[in-house]
C-alpha positions in Angstrom: 2.7 -14.1 -6.9 6.5 -13.2 -7.1 7.2 -14.9 -10.4 7.2 -18.4 -8.9 6.7 -21.1 -11.5 4.3 -24.1 -10.7 7.3 -26.3 -9.2 8.0 -23.3 -6.8 11.9 -23.3 -7.6 12.2 -19.8 -9.3 13.3 -17.2 -7.0 15.6 -19.8 -5.2 18.2 -19.9 -8.0 19.9 -16.5 -7.1 21.1 -17.9 -3.7 24.8 -18.6 -4.7 26.8 -15.5 -4.5 24.6 -13.7 -1.9 25.1 -16.4 0.9 21.4 -16.4 1.8 20.5 -20.0 2.9 16.9 -21.5 2.1 15.9 -20.9 5.5 16.6 -17.0 5.1 14.4 -17.0 1.7 11.7 -18.9 3.5 11.8 -16.5 6.4 11.7 -13.5 4.0 8.7 -14.9 1.9 6.8 -15.8 5.2 7.3 -12.2 6.2 6.2 -10.7 2.9 2.9 -13.0 3.0 2.1 -11.8 6.5 2.8 -8.2 5.6 0.7 -8.6 2.5 -2.1 -10.1 4.3 -2.1 -7.5 6.9 -2.1 -4.6 4.3 -5.0 -6.5 2.4 -7.2 -6.5 5.5 -6.4 -3.0 6.2 -4.7 -3.8 9.4 -1.3 -2.6 8.7 0.1 0.8 7.2 3.6 1.8 6.1 6.0 3.8 8.3 4.9 7.6 7.9 1.4 6.8 6.8 -1.7 7.9 9.0 -2.9 5.0 11.0 -6.6 4.0 10.8 -8.6 2.8 13.5 -8.3 -1.0 12.4 -4.3 -0.2 12.1 -2.8 -3.0 14.5 0.9 -3.0 12.9 3.0 -0.7 11.1 5.6 -1.9 8.4 9.0 -0.4 7.7 11.2 -1.3 4.5 14.9 -1.4 5.8 17.8 -0.2 3.8 18.6 -3.6 2.6 14.9 -4.0 1.2 13.8 -6.4 3.9 10.3 -5.5 5.5 9.9 -5.5 9.3 6.7 -5.3 11.3 6.0 -3.6 14.6 2.9 -4.2 16.2 1.0 -0.9 17.2 -1.9 -2.3 19.1 -4.3 -5.0 19.5 -7.6 -4.7 17.6 -10.5 -5.1 19.8 
């Protein structure tokens, strides 16, 4: 989805100068997948958007580009 090849190595090539470890990269990818799934199900909105009755999480993009997720409420 994010330009990864079949071998899964693309996207990890740019870790030399930034000091980002494989663990950091794996955590970032997991967060992006989690956010993507929440948005696809209509359970999350980006900060500043109006929550719907199904909204359980609010997503914020930090200054450095990272996504952070805050639970708004539990869906019953």
